[in-house]
C-alpha positions as CSV (number, residue, x, y, z in Angstrom):
1,G,30.4,-0.6,267.3
2,V,32.0,-1.6,264.0
3,G,34.3,-4.5,264.6
4,A,33.2,-5.4,268.1
5,Y,31.8,-8.8,267.2
6,A,34.7,-9.6,264.8
7,G,37.2,-8.5,267.4
8,A,35.6,-10.8,270.0
9,V,35.7,-13.8,267.6
10,Q,39.3,-13.0,266.6
11,A,40.4,-12.7,270.2
12,F,38.8,-16.1,271.0
13,L,40.3,-17.9,268.0
14,T,43.8,-16.4,268.7
15,A,43.6,-17.3,272.4
16,K,42.4,-20.9,271.6
17,F,44.7,-21.8,268.8
18,G,47.6,-19.3,269.0
19,G,48.6,-16.8,266.4
20,E,50.0,-19.2,263.8
21,A,47.5,-22.0,264.3
22,A,44.4,-19.8,264.3
23,P,42.1,-19.9,261.3
24,K,42.7,-17.2,258.7
25,V,40.4,-14.2,259.3
26,I,39.3,-11.8,256.6
27,V,37.3,-8.7,257.6
28,V,34.8,-7.7,254.9
29,E,32.9,-4.4,254.9
30,P,30.6,-2.4,252.6
31,N,32.6,0.0,250.5
32,K,30.4,2.9,251.6
33,A,31.2,2.3,255.3
34,D,34.7,0.7,255.2
35,C,36.4,2.3,258.2
36,L,38.3,-0.9,259.2
37,Y,39.5,-1.4,255.6
38,R,40.6,2.3,255.4
39,S,42.3,2.0,258.8
40,A,44.2,-1.1,257.7
41,L,45.1,0.4,254.3
42,A,46.7,3.4,255.9
43,G,49.2,0.9,257.6
44,D,49.9,3.1,260.6
45,G,47.6,1.3,263.1
46,K,45.4,4.5,263.6
47,L,41.6,4.5,263.2
48,R,40.0,6.0,260.2
49,V,36.4,7.3,260.2
50,V,34.0,7.2,257.3
51,T,31.4,10.0,257.0
52,G,28.7,10.9,254.5
53,E,26.0,8.7,252.9
54,M,26.4,5.1,254.1
55,D,23.5,3.6,252.2
56,T,24.2,-0.1,252.2
57,I,22.2,-3.2,252.6
58,M,24.7,-4.2,255.3
59,A,23.0,-1.8,257.7
60,G,24.6,-3.2,260.8
61,L,28.0,-2.3,259.4
62,A,27.1,1.2,258.4
63,C,28.5,3.0,261.5
64,G,31.6,4.6,259.9
65,E,33.6,4.5,263.1
66,P,35.7,1.5,264.3
67,N,35.5,0.2,267.8
68,P,38.9,1.1,269.3
69,M,39.3,-2.0,271.4
70,A,38.3,-4.3,268.6
71,W,40.6,-2.5,266.2
72,E,43.6,-3.3,268.3
73,I,42.8,-7.0,268.0
74,L,41.8,-6.9,264.4
75,W,44.8,-4.9,263.3
76,K,47.2,-7.2,265.0
77,Y,45.7,-10.6,264.1
78,S,43.5,-10.4,261.0
79,D,44.9,-11.6,257.7
80,M,43.1,-9.4,255.3
81,F,40.6,-6.5,255.0
82,I,38.3,-6.2,252.1
83,S,35.9,-3.4,251.0
84,C,33.2,-4.4,248.5
85,P,30.0,-3.1,247.0
86,D,26.6,-4.4,248.0
87,Y,26.2,-6.6,244.9
88,V,29.2,-8.8,246.0
């Protein structure tokens, strides 16, 4: 699901280097399927789902629903969330 791979990498980096020493992590999503970005923007820690046409060249990220387990890790340890159009 959306965020599973990013969550696994984030968990590894945080466990290996600690919270403060871990590399900065920026989660980037296509703006037509930006469920992690919308979840972060809300600021309440709850998941947001994206529906409708998710026509993006980033097909592997066009799921629209965050992975709940990954979200817990990404919400707590990621430094930034970005939503961008395909041309970026």
